[in-house]
One Martini backbone bead per residue (centre of mass of N, CA, C, O) as a GRO file, in nm:
protein
   73
    1UNK     BB    1  -1.020  -0.295  -1.620
    2UNK     BB    2  -0.846  -0.145  -1.410
    3UNK     BB    3  -1.033  -0.189  -1.168
    4UNK     BB    4  -1.012  -0.499  -1.174
    5UNK     BB    5  -0.706  -0.510  -1.126
    6UNK     BB    6  -0.704  -0.367  -0.853
    7UNK     BB    7  -0.892  -0.565  -0.708
    8UNK     BB    8  -0.718  -0.817  -0.751
    9UNK     BB    9  -0.466  -0.713  -0.608
   10UNK     BB   10  -0.599  -0.674  -0.330
   11UNK     BB   11  -0.698  -0.977  -0.297
   12UNK     BB   12  -0.402  -1.118  -0.334
   13UNK     BB   13  -0.313  -1.023  -0.081
   14UNK     BB   14  -0.177  -1.198   0.215
   15UNK     BB   15  -0.076  -0.968   0.388
   16UNK     BB   16  -0.146  -0.729   0.615
   17UNK     BB   17   0.060  -0.512   0.536
   18UNK     BB   18  -0.021  -0.501   0.239
   19UNK     BB   19  -0.319  -0.434   0.273
   20UNK     BB   20  -0.289  -0.173   0.432
   21UNK     BB   21  -0.116  -0.022   0.229
   22UNK     BB   22  -0.315  -0.038  -0.006
   23UNK     BB   23  -0.561   0.100   0.116
   24UNK     BB   24  -0.435   0.366   0.198
   25UNK     BB   25  -0.311   0.437  -0.081
   26UNK     BB   26  -0.577   0.427  -0.245
   27UNK     BB   27  -0.722   0.654  -0.103
   28UNK     BB   28  -0.516   0.879  -0.145
   29UNK     BB   29  -0.477   0.841  -0.455
   30UNK     BB   30  -0.772   0.883  -0.537
   31UNK     BB   31  -0.802   1.172  -0.440
   32UNK     BB   32  -0.562   1.295  -0.589
   33UNK     BB   33  -0.647   1.207  -0.877
   34UNK     BB   34  -0.920   1.347  -0.885
   35UNK     BB   35  -0.807   1.648  -0.827
   36UNK     BB   36  -0.572   1.623  -1.069
   37UNK     BB   37  -0.781   1.502  -1.323
   38UNK     BB   38  -0.970   1.253  -1.306
   39UNK     BB   39  -0.759   0.999  -1.176
   40UNK     BB   40  -0.852   0.789  -0.948
   41UNK     BB   41  -0.768   0.503  -1.043
   42UNK     BB   42  -0.472   0.562  -1.093
   43UNK     BB   43  -0.415   0.666  -0.805
   44UNK     BB   44  -0.497   0.404  -0.658
   45UNK     BB   45  -0.289   0.218  -0.786
   46UNK     BB   46  -0.037   0.377  -0.701
   47UNK     BB   47  -0.102   0.382  -0.396
   48UNK     BB   48  -0.096   0.080  -0.352
   49UNK     BB   49   0.197   0.030  -0.433
   50UNK     BB   50   0.323   0.227  -0.229
   51UNK     BB   51   0.198   0.107   0.030
   52UNK     BB   52   0.330  -0.170   0.006
   53UNK     BB   53   0.620  -0.071   0.010
   54UNK     BB   54   0.612   0.069   0.291
   55UNK     BB   55   0.524  -0.179   0.456
   56UNK     BB   56   0.775  -0.348   0.392
   57UNK     BB   57   0.984  -0.154   0.505
   58UNK     BB   58   0.877  -0.151   0.798
   59UNK     BB   59   0.903  -0.454   0.845
   60UNK     BB   60   1.210  -0.471   0.804
   61UNK     BB   61   1.289  -0.273   1.029
   62UNK     BB   62   1.165  -0.436   1.261
   63UNK     BB   63   1.330  -0.694   1.216
   64UNK     BB   64   1.611  -0.563   1.252
   65UNK     BB   65   1.563  -0.458   1.540
   66UNK     BB   66   1.523  -0.742   1.668
   67UNK     BB   67   1.795  -0.865   1.584
   68UNK     BB   68   1.968  -0.619   1.726
   69UNK     BB   69   1.807  -0.558   2.009
   70UNK     BB   70   1.575  -0.311   1.930
   71UNK     BB   71   1.320  -0.385   2.040
   72UNK     BB   72   1.031  -0.371   2.174
   73UNK     BB   73   0.887  -0.344   2.521
   0.00000   0.00000   0.00000
């Protein structure tokens, strides 16, 4: 049931930044959860949520930098 929920969450993300953050976080969280007590699915779900959060934060910082005239050249 939890695995199906994680898969649905990953499929429902619509922006590339969210998907990338979720995939990277799920991979890292899955490995960490597996080695920390055989909780790979729980680790993957937590990693996905954290990855999405980080991707959104980075996207906001990039947008603020462009608005302030500090965008990349």
